[in-house]
C-alpha positions in Angstrom: 35.2 76.7 19.0 33.3 74.1 21.0 34.1 72.8 24.5 36.2 69.8 22.9 38.2 71.9 21.5 39.2 73.8 23.9 39.9 71.0 26.1 42.5 69.6 23.9 44.4 72.9 23.4 44.3 73.2 27.0 45.1 69.5 28.7 48.4 68.9 26.6 50.4 72.2 27.8 48.9 71.7 31.4 50.2 68.2 31.3 53.9 69.4 30.6 53.7 72.0 33.1 52.4 69.1 35.8 54.9 66.3 34.1 57.7 68.5 35.2 56.2 69.8 38.6 55.5 66.1 39.3 59.3 65.2 40.6 58.8 67.7 43.4 55.3 67.2 44.5 55.0 63.7 44.6 57.2 60.2 46.4 55.4 58.7 43.0 55.8 61.0 40.0 54.1 58.6 37.1 51.1 58.6 39.5 50.6 61.8 40.1 50.8 62.5 37.1 48.1 60.0 36.9 45.6 61.6 39.5 46.0 64.9 38.4 45.5 64.4 34.7 42.4 62.6 35.9 41.4 65.9 38.0 42.1 67.8 34.8 40.1 65.4 32.5 37.4 65.8 35.3 37.3 69.5 34.9 38.5 69.5 38.7 41.4 72.0 38.3 40.8 73.1 41.7 42.5 70.0 42.9 45.4 70.2 40.9 45.6 74.0 42.4 45.5 72.2 46.1 47.9 69.4 45.2 50.4 72.0 43.7 50.2 74.8 46.5 52.5 73.3 49.0 55.1 72.9 47.0 55.9 76.7 45.1 58.9 77.8 45.0 59.5 80.7 46.4 59.4 83.7 44.3 63.1 84.2 44.6 63.8 81.0 42.8 64.0 81.7 38.9 61.2 80.6 37.0 63.5 78.2 34.4 64.1 76.2 38.3 60.4 76.7 38.8 58.5 73.9 37.7 55.5 73.7 40.2 55.1 77.7 40.3 55.0 77.6 36.3 52.4 75.2 36.5 50.4 76.9 39.4 50.7 80.3 37.2 49.9 78.2 33.9 46.1 76.5 35.9 45.2 79.4 37.6 45.6 81.8 34.1 47.6 84.6 36.1 50.3 84.8 33.1 53.0 87.4 34.5 53.5 90.8 33.4 56.3 93.1 33.4 54.9 97.3 34.1 58.4 99.3 33.7 57.3 102.6 34.1 59.3 105.5 36.4 55.6 107.7 37.3 54.6 106.0 40.5 51.2 106.8 40.1 51.1 105.2 36.8 52.9 102.4 38.0 50.1 101.7 40.5 47.4 102.4 38.3 48.9 100.0 35.7 49.2 97.2 38.4 45.7 97.6 39.7 43.7 97.3 36.4 46.0 94.5 35.2 45.9 92.4 38.8 42.3 93.0 38.8 41.9 91.5 35.2 44.0 88.4 36.8 47.3 88.8 35.8 50.0 88.1 38.0 52.1 91.9 38.2 55.7 92.8 38.9 56.9 96.6 38.6 60.0 98.4 37.6 60.9 101.6 38.3 63.4 102.2 35.6 65.0 100.3 32.3 68.0 98.7 34.3 65.6 97.3 37.0 63.1 95.6 34.3 66.0 93.9 32.3 66.9 92.5 36.4 63.8 91.6 37.2 63.3 90.0 33.5 66.0 88.0 33.6 64.9 86.2 36.5 61.1 86.1 36.3 60.6 85.8 32.6 57.3 87.6 32.2 55.1 86.6 29.4 54.7 90.2 28.3 56.1 93.6 29.2 54.7 97.1 29.7 57.6 99.3 29.5 57.3 103.5 29.2 60.2 104.1 26.5 60.8 107.7 28.5 62.6 106.6 31.7 65.5 107.3 33.4 68.6 105.3 34.1 67.8 103.1 31.0 65.1 104.0 28.6 63.0 101.2 27.0 64.7 100.9 23.6 67.8 100.6 25.7 66.3 97.9 28.2 64.7 96.3 25.1 67.9 95.8 23.4 70.3 95.0 26.4 68.7 91.1 27.5 71.0 89.2 28.3 71.9 86.5 27.0 69.3 87.3 23.9 66.1 85.5 24.7 63.0 85.0 22.5 61.2 87.6 21.5 58.5 88.8 24.6 55.5 90.6 23.3 55.4 94.1 24.8 53.2 97.3 24.9 54.9 100.6 24.5 54.4 103.7 26.9 54.9 107.2 26.1 55.0 110.2 23.7 57.1 110.1 20.6 58.2 108.7 17.7 58.7 105.0 17.5 62.8 104.1 16.6 64.5 104.5 14.7 63.2 107.9 14.5 63.5 108.5 18.0 66.3 109.4 19.2 66.6 110.4 22.5 63.7 110.9 25.3 
């Protein structure tokens, strides 16, 4: 794909994030949005990120209520990944590798904590151990409440995939 095609695919989602974030970032949201569009068109995403940074919501605010943080994450290409793994060394290794590749990572040590983290953070990908204490990966994947759109996920662990797997 040529640079122009890439630009068109990336520009419009970025503008959607910026439009949602503009109300909290600028006394003149429409004017602020237009200024940031000019920066994006001139390939100055660093200027846009600098403008968003002072207005980022705390991590304790759910993503659905944090348009500035979502826009900042999208523009900085740090997609969120949740790692659910009960073995501390494995969890740490996955986090180090994924963060080194530029991802934003949160980790949970069991399925129950993974479900709780998912409900407040809304990651774009979940890397889940299927055999964990408290709540295994299969049950965690089925217990999201309220049901939400599917999130891509990877499976960690030995053994057959459901429905043949009956227990870990």
